[in-house]
KOLKOLSE-263570 format. One record per residue: x, y, z of N, C-alpha, C in turn; residue in one letter. Coordinates in steps of 0.001 Angstrom, whole numbers, plus 524288, in hexadecimal, padded with zeros to 5 digits. Each point is the difference from the previous one (the first is absolute). Example, Ala and Ser with C-alpha at 12.3 -4.5 7.8 and 13.67 -1.06 7.14 Angstrom:
833867E9C681E787FC86804A68000080384804B080000A7FEA28041A7FD3080334804A68003C7FCFE80442802DAS
//
This chain:
8545B83FE77C6DD8032D7FCA67FCB6805767FF3C80241M801AA803A28034D8053C7FF6B80229800517FB3C80380Q7FBBE7FF1A80315800237FB698036C7FFE57FB077FCD0S7FD2E7FFF87FB747FFDC7FB647FCB48054E7FF1B7FD66E80296804377FE83805167FF707FD8C8041B7FE23803D2A7FF3780183804E5803D97FE66803EB7FEB47FAD780282A7FB9D7FD917FE3D7FE3B7FB44802A4803537FB4D7FEBBS80356800427FC028034E7FB987FE9A8056A8005480276N80067802E480437804F680063802B38015F7FABB80264Q805027FECA80094801957FADC801F67FDC77FEBE8055AP7FF40804178036C7FE397FECE8053E7FA2B7FEC880030E7FD33800B87FBD87FA6A7FEEB7FFF77FF0F7FA257FFBBS7FC137FE39802DF7FEC97FA6A800037FD487FE5B7FAF4R7FCDE803887FDB77FD087FEB67FB51802838026E7FB2BY8001B7FCFA7FBEA801E3801DC7FAF87FB558009F7FC5DQ7FEDF804D47FE7D7FB7F8011B7FCB5800F27FE077FA7BL7FC217FD457FDD88007A7FDC67FAC07FCA7802E07FC0BL7FAFA8007A801017FC85802AB7FC517FB2E801E0802E9S7FD40803CA7FDA67FB42802278024A7FB637FCA47FE52V7FCF87FE40803D67FB4A7FCFB7FEE77FB54803907FF44I7FF6A803DB803677FB9C803A87FFB48016C804E580301A7FD768043B7FE88800B4804FA802B77FAAC8020C801A6R7FFC3801F2804BE7FB2B8022E80203800B78059F80191G7FBF08021E80299800418056B80187803CF8011680465G801227FC0D8033580367800D68047C804E77FCAD7FFE8Q800027FBB37FD328047D7FC7A800218007A7FD257FAD2A804747FD947FF538010C7FCBE7FB6E8011D7FA73801D0A7FE307FC387FCF1800F07FA7D80120804747FE2D7FC7AI804377FE328025E804A57FE407FD2D8009D7FA1780075W801BD7FDB77FBCE8020A7FAA98004D8059A80070801EFR801147FDA38046A80520800928026C8020B7FAA6801AEA805127FFBC800AA8028B7FB30801C980238800EA80563R7FEB47FC758038880216800328054E805867FDC77FFE0D803CD803468012C805767FE607FFA8801327FBC180402V7FD81800268048E801337FC2F804187FDBE7FAA57FED4E7FB327FFCC7FE007FD787FAF47FEEF800257FE7B7FA44T801A28039D7FC93800327FF147FA5C7FA967FEA37FDD2D7FBE9802428024B7FAB07FF477FE107FDE28052E7FE00E7FC817FFA57FC2A7FD8F804A87FDDC7FB218015A8032AE7FF3B8050A800F87FB95801EE803027FD98804947FD13V7FB5480178801AE7FD80804CC7FE1F800CF8042480430A802DD804157FEB58017880402803C87FCB2804D97FF16L7FCA680140803D27FCEE804CC7FFC58033C804558026DK80177803C67FCD3803FB803CF801857FDE8805817FF55L8004C803118042D7FEDC805957FFA5804BE802CA7FDC9L7FF188037D7FC6880467802AE7FD7F7FED0805C47FF7BS80407803017FECD7FF63805917FF3C7FE8C802BB80513G7FC74803EB7FF937FE7080307804917FCE67FCBE803E1A7FD417FBF27FE187FCD97FCC980384803577FCD5803C1L804F37FF2A7FEBA803707FD1E80381800E4802EB8051EA7FEF38051C8000D8008D80328804C17FAC1801D980208K7FBC07FE677FD7A7FAC6801AF801A27FE297FCAD80494N7FEF18025F804877FE6A7FCDA804947FAF77FCF67FF14P7FC2F8025B7FD407FB107FD447FF10800CD7FB437FC80D80331800917FBE3800F87FB997FC7C802E77FBA0802D4A803B4801758034D802E77FC14802FE7FC5F7FD26803CCI7FC81802F5802877FC627FD9A803B77FC367FC4B7FD3DE7FE20801767FB677FC787FC887FD16802D17FB017FE6BR804F2800727FE78802F77FB597FEA0800CE7FC85804C1L800E3802558047E800A57FCED804C57FAEB7FD348016AR7FBA6802B77FF737FB007FD97801457FE9E7FBB27FC1DR80179800B37FB187FF0C7FBDD7FC30802F97FB128017FE804E08009C8019C803127FB798019E7FDA87FD7A804DFR7FE368034B803BC7FDA47FDE1804C07FB0E7FCEC7FEC5A7FCD3801F57FC5E7FB367FD447FE8D801367FACB7FD70A803DF7FFDA7FC8C801577FB277FD51802577FC03803BDL80308801CC803C3802297FC66803DF7FB9A7FDA88034BV7FC2380333801647FB9F7FE05803187FCC07FC0B7FD01A7FFFA8005C7FAC47FCD97FC867FCC8803347FB7A7FDC6L8045F7FED88025E803247FB8E7FE3B7FCD97FAFC80059A800697FCCA7FC027FD0F7FB2B7FFC57FAFA8005D7FCE7G7FE84804BA7FE507FB71800BC7FCB7801D1800C27FA60T7FC66801A67FC998017F800E17FA9180256805677FF2CC800CF8030B8042E802BE804F97FF83805AC7FEFD7FE78A802378037F7FCDB805587FF457FE2C803B77FF9E804AAV803C87FCA97FF94803727FECC8046B80476803F080060R8011A801B6804C98045C8038080110804DB7FCC580112V8045B801887FDAE805007FD56800C8803378031C803E3I8020B7FD41803E68032D802A3803F1804C2802707FD73D8014280499801DF80486802B47FDDD80040805818021FG803AE803187FE39800718056E801D87FB5D803397FE3EP7FECD80413802F47FBB38037B7FEBD801CF804937FCB0H80500800357FEC68021C8042D7FCB1803977FDA67FBEAE8002E8029C7FB8B8036F7FE617FBC8802AF804DB7FDECH8050680069800EE8030F8048E7FE6C7FDA28050B8021BA7FE0B7FFC7804D27FDCD8049E8027D7FA48800F27FEF4G7FD967FD067FC7D7FA7A800B97FEB17FCC37FBBA80295A7FB9180145802667FCB07FBF98026E7FE0B7FC177FBF3P7FF8D7FB11801887FE5B7FBEE7FC5C7FD687FB8C80301C7FD3F7FCAE7FD0A7FDAE7FB33801FD801137FBC07FBFCV802517FBAA801B0801247FB9A7FC8B7FB6E7FC3380023A7FDB87FEED7FB6F7FB887FC877FF7A8016F7FB617FC8BL7FCD57FBE980051800E87FB8A7FC927FF1B8019D7FA56E8033C7FDFC7FC827FF98801397FA757FBD87FC7D7FD92L7FBF7802617FDC17FB947FD247FDE1800967FF487FA23L7FE9E7FB6D7FE2F800387FEAF7FA727FA7F7FEAD7FE38D7FDD2803137FC927FAB47FF117FE267FDB6804F37FDC0G7FAF3800D6800D07FD53804A27FE0C7FBEE801B2803F6T7FE67804E47FFAD7FC13801EA803A67FA867FEEA7FDE9D7FC398002B803767FA9A7FEC87FE9A7FDC1803FB7FC3CL801A6804DD8003C7FE14803FD7FC698014E7FE977FA5CE804C17FE437FF05801827FE687FAB17FCCB7FB597FE31T7FF377FC488037D7FCF07FB5E7FEA07FA628016B7FEAER7FD8980345803267FA99801887FF057FF8C803377FAFFL803C4803617FEFB7FFDC8031D7FB348004B7FC847FB2CS803387FBF180035800557FC617FB9F7FACE7FD2A7FF21Q7FD7B7FE4E804377FAF97FD4B7FF847FBC7803A47FDF8L7FFFE804E4801CD7FC04803B37FE4E80094801607FA3FE804D2800577FE1A800C7801117FA6B7FE257FB6C7FC9FR8007C7FB4B802087FE4D7FB6A7FD057FA3C7FEB8800DES7FD61802DA803757FA7C7FF24800F27FEC57FB5280366G803B07FE09802F87FF287FB848037580017801C8805AET7FDD87FCA88035E7FFC1801398058F801B17FB4B8032FR8012A800EC804E7801B57FBD6803747FB477FD0980218L800AD7FAF6800BC7FC007FCE88029D8007B800C3805E3S7FBFB7FE5C802E380031800CA805A7804647FCE680297F801197FB207FE4D8048E7FD52802508051E802EF7FF17P8009C802737FB79804C2803147FF0480018804DB80370E7FB7680264800D07FFBB8047B8038E801517FE548058EV7FE217FB7080181801077FE0080541805D87FF3A800ECT802BE7FE1D7FC0E805A07FF058008F802FA804FB80147Q7FE07804747FE3C802A080503800FF7FDE48029E804E6V7FAE280000800997FD9680328804198008A7FD8080563I7FF987FADE8005E8000E7FD8E8052B8051780101802FAE804A07FF827FD99804BC8017F802F28000B805C280181P7FDDB803577FCA17FFB28058C801577FC7B800D8804BBL7FB927FD4B800207FC61800978045F802937FE4580514V802C77FBA87FFDF802917FE2A804B98042C803D9801DDQ802F48022E7FC4B80415803C5801707FDA68050480219T7FC0D8021F7FD557FD8D804D6801C67FD2C7FF348052AL7FDA37FB7E800B97FD517FEDD804EE803DC8001480490H8048A7FDC07FF33803FD80016804188023480583800B4K800D2802D17FBA880202805578005E7FC3980380802F8A7FAFE7FFAF7FECE7FC2D80341802BF7FFC97FE9A805BFH8008D7FB0480149800117FE858057B804A48022F802ECG8045B800CC7FD49804AD802368026980032805EE7FF97L7FBC4802607FE0E7FFD3805B77FFB1802B3802347FB40G8006A7FD0F7FBBE802A4801C07FB3A7FBEF800677FBAAI7FF84804967FD9A7FC75800E87FB9C80350801437FB39V7FF4A7FD1F7FBB7803528009F7FB5C7FF1E805457FD5FH7FB20801687FEF47FE4E805047FDCE8016A800C97FA46R802987FC4E7FD808012A8007D7FA6C7FF537FAB67FD5FD7FBC37FD6B801407FEF77FAD07FDE27FDF98007D7FA6BL802BF7FD8B7FC4E7FE988002C7FA7A802D57FB977FD35K7FE427FE8C7FB3C802927FBA77FD39805C8800E77FEF4P801A4804DE7FF5A805858010C7FEFC803717FE988049FA7FDB97FF9D804AD802FA7FE9B804B27FF4A7FA4F80184N7FDCE7FCE17FC897FF857FA5A800C4803527FD557FBDFV803EB7FD12801B1803CC7FDA57FC707FEE57FA2E7FF7EF7FFB47FE217FB247FEF57FA7E7FEE4805277FD407FEDAL8012A7FBE7802F9804D17FD0B7FF567FF127FB527FC6CL804147FDFA7FD7A7FF577FB947FC637FDB57FB228028DP800E07FF2A805127FE067FB4C802917FA48800718019DD7FD67804587FEA37FA87800B6801477FF058030A804F4G803F7800F6803227FF5880311804C180020805CF7FEB4S7FE928032D803CA7FFD1805A67FF2D802F9802BD80454I8011F805087FF118028080352803DC7FD3F8054C8000ER7FEF5801EA804A17FDE380542800AC8048C803AB80120L80098804097FCD0804908036B8004E7FE408059D80125I803E08035C800A27FF5F805AC8008D7FC8D801748049FD8024B7FFD8804A57FD6E801DC804B9801C58058A80151F80181803017FC0A8020080547800F07FBF8803B980235G7FAF07FF207FEC77FBD6803568020E7FD3C7FD89804A5F802097FBB3801F87FD527FD34804387FFA78036E804DCA7FBA47FF68802C47FF38802CF804EF8001C7FC0D80472R8033980118803DA8008A7FCAA804907FD0A8027380483L7FC307FD168021D7FCA1802258040B80310801BB804CCE804527FD5880139802E580137804BE80441804167FF0BF800218023E7FB52803BA804267FECC7FD17805357FF91E802E98044C8006B7FDA9805297FF657FE70800E37FA54S7FC3B8037C7FF297FE04801207FAC6803E08036D7FD09R8007B7FEF07FAE080389803107FCB77FD23802E07FBA9M7FBAB7FDBD7FE0C7FD408024E7FB9A7FCCE804AD801CBT800928047F7FD607FD25804AB8015E7FA757FFB27FDD8Q7FC74802EF8027F7FA8F8001B7FE3C7FFBD8025C7FA83F7FCDA7FDA57FCA07FF57801E77FAB08035F7FD3E7FBFFG803B97FCCA801CA803627FD257FC647FD1F7FB197FE24I7FFEB7FF217FAC87FD8C7FB6C7FDAF8044C7FC3F7FE69I7FFBA7FB34802068040D7FC267FF097FDA67FB4D7FD41M802F07FDBD7FC3E7FE4C7FB4C7FD5B7FEF3800E47FA43G7FE367FBE27FD547FEAA800387FA787FA37801487FF7AS7FE898037F7FC607FA98802057FFCB7FBD67FBC67FFE5P800BF7FBE67FCDF7FBEE7FC0C7FF687FF0E7FCFA8050CC803E87FFAC803657FFA57FCC1804B47FFBD8033A804FFY7FF7E805327FF7E7FFC080362804977FA987FF9C8026CI7FFCB7FF208050F7FB0E7FFC3802C97FD758056980025A7FAC9800428002F7FD5F8051C7FFF1801D7803B580442P8010B7FE00804BA801A680386804308054C802727FEF2E803537FD5F7FCE2805178023A7FEB37FF71804837FC2AL7FBEB7FFE47FCBF7FF1F8046C7FC6F7FEC7804F68030DW7FE097FF6F804C47FED88048F8034A804B9801A28033FH804737FD7B7FF3D804C580188802C68006A7FDDA8056FG7FD787FB868011B800257FDBE80540803E47FB818004FH804578007A7FD42803DD7FBC580004802557FF278055BA800448041B80333802897FF90805167FC9A7FD36803FFN7FADE7FFC97FF097FC707FD80803AE7FD8D7FB137FDC1T801BA7FE567FB707FDB17FB717FD78801AA7FB08802D2S7FC9B7FC107FFC18011E7FB0780283800167FB947FC1CG7FEBC7FB53801E28004A7FB587FCB27FBFD8002B7FBA3V7FBF78034C8007A7FC07800557FBE780252801CB7FAD2S8046B802B78002A80297801A67FB29801DA7FB3F7FCEAV8028D7FC5B802A5801CA7FB427FD5D7FB6F7FC877FE5ED7FBCE800098030F7FB6A7FCE27FE9C7FDAD801F47FAE2I7FF91805227FF6A7FDFE8023F7FB22803907FEAF7FB65Y80514800C2800A0803AC7FEF57FBBB7FFEE7FA487FE69S7FF9B7FC7D803D47FFBD7FA717FEBB7FAF87FEC77FD04L7FBA680287801857FB287FF397FD2680062801CE7FA59G802AC8045C7FF12800CA801DB7FAA3803497FC217FCE2V8040D7FDD680276803517FC2E7FD5A7FCE27FB267FE7DM7FCD97FDFC8039A7FCE67FB577FEDE7FC18801277FBA4V7FD8680490800207FC50801787FBE3802B3800157FAAEY80491802617FFBE802C08004C7FB008019A7FAA37FE0DR801C87FC9F80377801BD7FAD17FE627FB797FCB67FDEFM7FB43800D4802197FB7A7FCFB7FE427FD42802807FB58L7FF9A8053A7FFEE7FD1B802B37FBDF80350801167FB30A805248005B800A48035B801387FB8780134805B97FF73G7FE2D8033E803A18012C8059C7FFEE7FEC68023480563H802168048A801677FEF08024C8052A7FA46801A480069P7FE0C800A8804C77FA828018B800AB7FED0805797FE0EP803BD803918008D7FF38805667FE4680431801487FBF5F7FE62800C87FB21803A1801287FBC67FEF48057D7FDFAE803CA80369800737FF96805537FE138057A802367FF65T80096803BE7FC91805138026B7FF14800D8804C98036FQ7FBE8801D58029580054804B78032F800327FE90805BCS803A28025E802D9800557FF13805987FB4280231802D7L7FDC6804497FDF07FB6280249802737FB687FC3C7FF95V7FF407FDAF7FB607FBCD7FC327FF5C801027FB1B8033EE804E97FE5F80049801557FB7F803367FEA1800FF805B2M8011980499801D57FEBE8015B805677FA1C7FFFB800E7R7FD008022F7FC597FA588002B800947FDAC7FA8580005E801E27FC997FC7B7FDEF7FAB47FFBC801507FCE7804EAL804C2800B1801F3801A27FCFF804927FD43801CA804F1A7FF0380515800807FDD180216804D77FA0A800248000ET7FD83800927FB6C7FA53800977FFF17FD5D7FD107FB8DA802F97FD717FC9D7FDB27FD667FB857FD7B7FACD80165G7FCDC7FE087FC637FD787FAED800B8803F27FBA17FF14R7FFD07FBFF80334803A57FBA47FF7B7FE667FC9A7FB63R803C67FE827FCAD7FEB07FD127FB447FE6C7FA618013FP7FDAC7FD6E7FC1C7FE3D7FA99800918043E7FC507FE08S801827FC4580343803C97FC077FE6D7FD4D7FB917FD10L7FB217FEF98015C7FD327FBC27FD657FEE7801447FA42R7FFF4804FA7FEAF7FF468017C7FA8C804697FDF57FC9CQ804AE7FF8C80236804857FE087FD16800F37FA33800F8H7FE017FDF78045C8007D7FA6F801387FA957FDD18013ER7FCD07FEE77FBF17FA9A7FE36800F77FFBF7FAD0802E2P8042F7FCEB7FFDA7FFD27FAEF802A18002F8007E805EDE801438049F802008002E800CC805A37FA8F8010B8022DL7FF697FF3B8050F7FB02800E0802917FEA0805C980018S7FAEC8012D8008B7FE528057180052802118029F804EEE801597FCF4803DF8020680235804E18055A802777FF60R8029E7FEFE7FB968053A8022B7FF487FFD2805EC7FF97V7FBA48022F7FDF37FF8F805AD7FFC87FF48802548056FD7FD677FD25803817FFB0801C7805698056A8000C8027DE803257FC2B7FE93805637FFDF801F78030B804C47FE11W7FF428016C7FB04802B18049A7FDD77FE41804EF802D9V7FAF080080800F57FDFF804A0802B480285800AB8055AE800C87FBB8802BB80242800688053C805EC800737FFD8R8028C7FD247FC79805BD8003E7FFBF801DA805607FE3AA7FD128028D7FC7880194805177FDE27FC9D8046180225L7FDCD7FF59804927FCA78040B802468030C8050A800D7A7FD77804637FEE98028F8050E800BC800EA80126805BCA7FC857FE1C8036680093800C6805A5803447FB8480234N8046B801148026A803497FBBC802157FD2E7FC87803EAP7FC498022D802F77FD3F7FCE5803E57FC587FC017FD98E7FE92800B07FB0A7FC7A7FC5F7FD64802E57FB897FD55E8052A800297FFE0802FF7FBD37FD80800987FB60803B3R802507FBE77FDEE8010F7FB6E80339803D38018180452Y7FF9C7FD4880456803348015480490805B77FE9B7FF35A8012E7FC367FCAE805637FE4D7FF2E800797FDBB7FA88S804C97FF6E7FE35800EC7FD987FAE27FE6B7FA428001EV800607FD8F804837FE5E7FA8E8006B7FA187FF807FF3FR7FD0380395802637FA537FFE37FF4B7FE91800FD7FA50D802BB803A17FD7C7FEF7801227FA79800D27FB2E7FC9FL8044C7FD38800DD8013C7FB847FCBE7FC777FB5680138W7FEDF7FF1B804EA7FC917FBAE801687FA7A800D77FDE0E7FE35804E47FFF57FAD58011E7FDDA7FFD97FED67FA29A80426801597FD20800217FEE17FA678005D7FA287FF03L8030A7FD3E80320800617FA507FF597FAB67FD63800E7C7FD0880208803AC7FAD77FDCE800FC7FC51801057FB6FE800778048B7FD8E7FC90801507FB9B801167FC8A7FB4FI804FB7FF187FED7801677FCD07FB6B800537FA3C8015EV7FE8B7FEAD804E67FFCF7FA92801C38055B7FD5F7FF9CE803DD802C9801ED805447FDF080063801587FF3B805BAQ8031E7FC05801558015D7FF2B805858031F8048E80236P7FEE080136804E2802DC804298029E805597FE0A801AFK803BC80389800BA805207FE56802097FF607FD448053DP802E87FBC4800AE7FF627FCC5804AD802CD8022F804BES803EF8032F7FF4080309801E98047A8015D805B37FF35S7FFEC802E5804478017F805807FFF88039F800F3804A6W8029E804677FFBC8038480165804437FCE98011B804F9S802487FEBA8047B7FD70800E6804FB800D680594801DFV8044D802687FE9E8015A805268020F7FBF2804227FE9CI7FE548008B7FB007FC43804297FEDE7FADC7FF70802EDP7FE3C7FB408011F7FB2C7FF65802E9800928024980577R804737FF358026B800DB802168053480070805EE7FFDBA802A58021E7FC0F80095805AA7FF9C7FACA802887FEC1V7FCBE7FD537FCE77FAD4802147FECC7FCB680097804E7A801447FD21804107FD3B80069804FD802A4803F480390A801E08044D7FDAF8025D80463802DF804EE7FE65802E2S803097FC9A7FDC9804F87FE99802658041C8040D7FE8BL802AB80215803D9803D68041D7FF0C804CF7FDC77FD44H802778030D7FC5E804B87FE0C7FD5C804477FE3C803B7P8004A80262804B6803F17FE4D803BD7FF097FA5B801A8K7FAFF7FEA3800A97FEC77FAA88017B8013B7FC377FB91R7FF8F801D07FB24801807FCA97FB9C805CB7FEBB80044V803368040A800FF8059F7FF168006F8013C7FC488047CA7FD3B800A78045D800EE7FC8A804737FE577FA717FEB9E7FB9B7FF7D7FD2E7FE307FAC37FE9F803C27FD567FC3EA802518030C7FC70803E07FDC27FC758049B7FDCD80314L801B1802E9803EC804757FE298031B7FE817FB3180328W7FB4D8001B802637FE5E7FB90803207FF257FB247FCA5R7FE7A800BF7FB097FF1B7FB7D7FC9D804FB7FCE17FF42A80461802AF7FF84804E97FD347FF7E801487FCDD804D4G7FE53801F080490801027FD29804E07FC527FB638009DE7FB02800D57FEA77FC157FC018010E800367FBA37FBFCV80067801627FB017FF9A7FC1F7FBDC8053E7FD9D7FE80L8042C8030980064805037FE047FE098046D8003680404W7FEDB80174804D88041C8005C803DD7FFF37FBB38040DG7FBFC7FCA87FFEE7FF9A7FBEB803F5802EA7FB1F7FE5CR801837FCF1803EF802927FB097FEF47FC067FC077FE1EL801267FD6F7FBB57FC9C7FBE37FE14801657FADB8029DR7FC477FC727FFF2800E97FAEB8025B8047D7FD477FD3FD803D27FE32803088045A7FD387FDAF80496803737FEA5G7FF72805428009B80457803777FECE804087FFB780461D804C88013E7FE95804318001B803D57FFFD80523802E4S80313800308041B8002C804BE8031A80276804887FD37G802EB7FEF67FB9F8026C804537FD327FBF58039D7FDA9D7FB5A7FDE67FF017FBFE8034F7FD9A7FE3680448803AAA801157FF5F8050C7FE57803FF803B5802C0805267FF0CA804707FFCF7FD4E802C2804D27FEF27FCE58038D7FC67E7FC847FDAD7FCCF7FD0A803167FC4B7FACF801BC80236H7FEBE7FE4F804C77FAF38017C8023580017805BB80177E7FBFC802BE7FE4A7FFA98058C801157FE19800C280584V802BF80317802E57FE73801068055F7FFDB805D4800DAS7FC91801AE803487FF8080588801207FE55800C280591G7FFF3804D0801E07FE6D801028055A7FA4B7FEB2800B5P7FE7B7FD988045F7FA817FE91800D37FC9A804D38006EP7FB487FF897FDFF7FC508044B800667FE61800AF805B6A80013804DA801C57FEDD80129805727FA377FF1980101V7FED97FCEE8040F7FA9C7FF3B801927FD027FC237FCB3G8028F7FD567FC707FD437FC447FCB2802837FAA48008AR7FCF77FBDB8005F802417FABE800018023B7FEC07FAA4P804727FD5180000802917FEAD7FB167FD9C7FB067FDC5Q7FC19800BA7FCB87FD757FB917FD83801BE7FFA37FA56R8008A7FB4E7FE488015B7FF0D7FA917FBC17FCAF7FD7FR7FD87802027FBE37FBFA7FCD27FD7B802667FB3A7FD6EP7FCF67FBD07FFBB801E97FB437FD96800C6800C97FA33Q803DB7FD587FDEF801048004E7FA617FBC27FD0C7FD17R7FEFB8017A7FB1B7FC087FD337FCF98014F7FA347FFA2P7FC157FCB6800A1800E17FA627FFCD801937FE537FA87R7FD81802637FC16801517FED27FA958017D8051A7FD52F804E6801A98006E8018B804FD7FDAA7FFBF7FFC77FA15P7FF26804767FD707FFD88001D7FA478052D7FE4D7FDA5P7FFDE7FEFF7FAF8804A07FDFD7FD5380483803D980042K7FED9805257FF0580459803BD7FFEB802678009C8056CH7FCE67FF25804328023B800488054D803927FB55800F0V7FE587FB537FE408035A7FB64800AF805148009D7FCF2R7FFB68023D7FB4C804C5800D17FCF4803AF803C0802C1E7FDDB804188027580348803AD802E4802987FD53804A1R7FD177FCB4802AF8023A7FD5F80488804377FC297FE67E7FF367FD4B7FB9A803FA7FC567FE2F804E3802CB7FE25E7FF57804E47FE1C80492802EA7FE2E8038E8019B80479A7FDDE8003E804CA8034D80154804767FE4F8050B80281G8018B800EF804D57FE4E804AC802D48026B804FB7FDFDP8042C7FFBF7FCE680278804C47FE177FD36802407FB4ED7FC6F7FD087FD9E7FD50801EE7FB637FC188042C80192S7FEB48035D7FC3D7FC73804588010E7FA787FDFA80094E7FD4D8019B8040C7FAB67FE19801097FC178034A7FD06A7FC067FD917FD7F7FBF68030D7FD617FC9B802CC803F1P7FD26803DD7FE1D7FCD3803248038B7FA4A7FE867FFAEI7FEC27FB6F7FDD97FAA77FE307FFF87FF0D7FC85804BDT7FB1D7FEEA8010B7FE6E7FC958044D80226801CF8053AL7FF9E804FC801188021780239804CE7FBA68006780407I800987FD958048D7FBEA80079803FE7FFDD8057F80235P7FB89802A17FF897FF9E80572801987FDDA800A180583M7FED27FBA9802BA7FDB98005980531804188000B80450S80502800327FE9C804297FFD2803E1800A8805678026CI800C78006780521800CC8052580266804B4802B77FD9CP7FF978050C7FEB38044D802C67FD6A804A4800BF80397P804937FFCF7FDB1804CD80128802E3800F4805DD80002R803848019C8033B8015F8057A8003480351801637FB4DS80047805297FEDC8032C801CD7FBA1805BE7FEB0800D6A801B57FFF1804F48057A7FEAE8011A8011E7FA597FEB3K7FC5C7FC7B80131800C07FA837FEC17FFF47FF137FA29A7FC84802B57FD3D7FFDB7FF7E7FA4A8050F801ED7FDA2V8021180460801FE804D8802287FDE6804907FC56800E2S8000D7FD3B8046A8044A7FC6A8010B7FFF17FB627FC47A7FB557FE527FE5A7FFA47FB7A7FC89800BE801897FA53A7FDEC804737FE5A80059801A57FA8E80091805EA7FFD4S8048D8020A7FE8A800AE805B57FFE47FC1B802BC7FC78P7FEB37FD987FB7E7FC6D802887FC537FA888008280255A7FE037FBA28022A7FAD3800398026A8001980353804E8L804507FFD8802D28006680339804A57FFF0805C77FEBDG802A38017D7FBB37FFF1805787FE6A7FA74801BC7FEA6Q7FD267FC9E7FD507FA9B801537FEA87FC9A8006C804DAH800B77FC65803B57FCED8002D804C680143804E280335A805088015A800648017B804AB802EB7FDCE804EB7FD70N8002F8002F7FAC87FDEF804887FD3D7FA2180088800ECM7FD3D7FB927FFDA7FA5C80024800EC7FECA801C48058DT803077FE0E803C37FF308019F805658010C805D7800AFA803F6802087FD578012E805978004A7FB88803437FDCET7FDE77FE537FB8A7FB9D802D77FDB47FB3B7FFE880393L7FF347FBA1802AF7FB927FFA780390800B4803B380498R804CB8005280221801028038E8045C7FF41805A97FE55E801B88014B7FB3C7FF33805547FE1D7FA32801487FF8FR7FCF87FC4E7FE2C7FA64800DE7FF8F7FD8E800D28055DS801BA7FCFB803ED7FDF1800B2805468014E8056A80222K804D6801C67FF058018B8052A801F17FCC6804507FD68R7FF187FF747FAD77FCE3803F77FD4E7FA6F8003D80227R7FDA87FB6E800EE7FAB87FFF7802227FFD68025A80583K8040D7FEC88031C800318021A8055380091805EA7FFEDK80365802057FCA4800B3805AA7FF987FB0C802A17FE10N7FD407FD6A7FC727FB20802417FE027FBEA8005580451K7FF8D7FBDA803267FC4A80029804598016480440803E8R80519800AD80101801A780408803B47FE91805757FE04R800CE800F17FAEA7FE98805217FDD77FA22800F38003CR7FCF37FBE67FF027FA4D80095800547FE578014D80592V8023E7FD5B803DD7FEA3801058057B801A18058080199H80484801BB7FE2C801AD80553801407FC42804037FDB6Q7FE617FF147FB307FC47803A57FD977FACD7FFFC802DAA7FE407FB7B801D07FB1D7FFC4802F180065802D680531Q8046F7FF46802C1800A9802C6804F880045805E87FF32R802A0801977FBCF8006A8059E7FEEC7FAA88025C7FEE2K7FCD17FD317FCDF7FAC1801FD7FED77FCA48002D804EDA8009E7FC188036F7FCF77FFE2804DE801748048880386K8050E8013680060801B58046C803407FE058052D7FDD2N7FFF98006E7FAD37FE0C804D27FDA67FA37800BC80125Q7FCFF7FBC87FFD37FA748006B801487FF2C80183805AFR803417FDEA803807FF99801798058780123805C0800BFR80422801ED7FD968015680586800897FBB68037B7FDC9R7FDA57FE387FBAB7FBCD803257FDBA7FB4880043803A1A7FEAD7FBB58027B7FBB38000E803B48012D80379804C0R804FE80019801BF8018380332804767FF82805D67FEC4G8014A801847FB2F7FFA7805787FE907FA52801C27FFD4R7FC837FC597FE767FA85801787FFDB7FDCD800BF80582K
//
């Protein structure tokens, strides 16, 4: 509380107004940015957690995940200081509306349920965001209606990446720790495998959310955590068609696979899960998806993703357009040529999408989206990436460092094995000599 009481000091950039919510590790404040005179949602660590290295690291990773997902329905991060009166913080956009949990609870009390078009309005942006997050190595791990915010204009926001796991970061969760809300916890998390869980965790949670939105209640309802664990890990999967007879019989097969106790039996991605349901209810599938997750799904290393992001700015938005003046050359991104590779530039799309044309008309200084990125371009070196973008360069350098450490560990392990083999061979020789 001392850090919160001292947070209204004149030198602080943010002026705290009121508490929006309090969690186990941080509090969300409605705050005013003194420099811009705009209100923000400030996620602030306070008390003993303000000095806890693990809590600080989780807050840093949450900010990194949200920055990587800019342009999706993930809540937007506002640039600003990372500390407020000495306490770590993250400034987020201030949301006006209600969360999906409140909305569903109101419908369930009145005995009504959402139609599939209404479910589509909420789930499809989530699928696109999670699909891109999984492609970038980000797993939410706490997907539930309370973390989905409904805005008055009909759009949604995915919030609270505090438990997110980043594939390119070191593990923080200890074995045996169960994370998440009981109703939406994947079966493998009940066994304490949070540190080794992958995208299948979010796939299961999304399946539970879709089931609840269509059926009017969660798939497993019980007041006991022990019974909840038994039902989730070994219980029979409930029937969705029993509550929605107008749906096809195949919808129960979809439930069996989406909520499978074995992660390997579930859908391979959130996109596959949603497309399969759209096919069952005879609804059109989404027409466009992000290109990045498809490339990462094909074993593309996160370092190559960072390099492709940097090259996309050069290829799609750094070239001179026909009729441009020579001043535009100042904005062209240039880097050291790749050693041993010819410098080829793929042709720009003949008919670029609408959002790409809008970006180009806005000017070269505008922020480029991370969709439609050609992944077949030869990767640049970490030094070239760092020169163009410090943030991406830091990530690339960190990934390269982790790879070198892994190589050294494997080399040392092989050396120890060879030494042990030579020692055993010499001992056998000496034993034969004594005989």
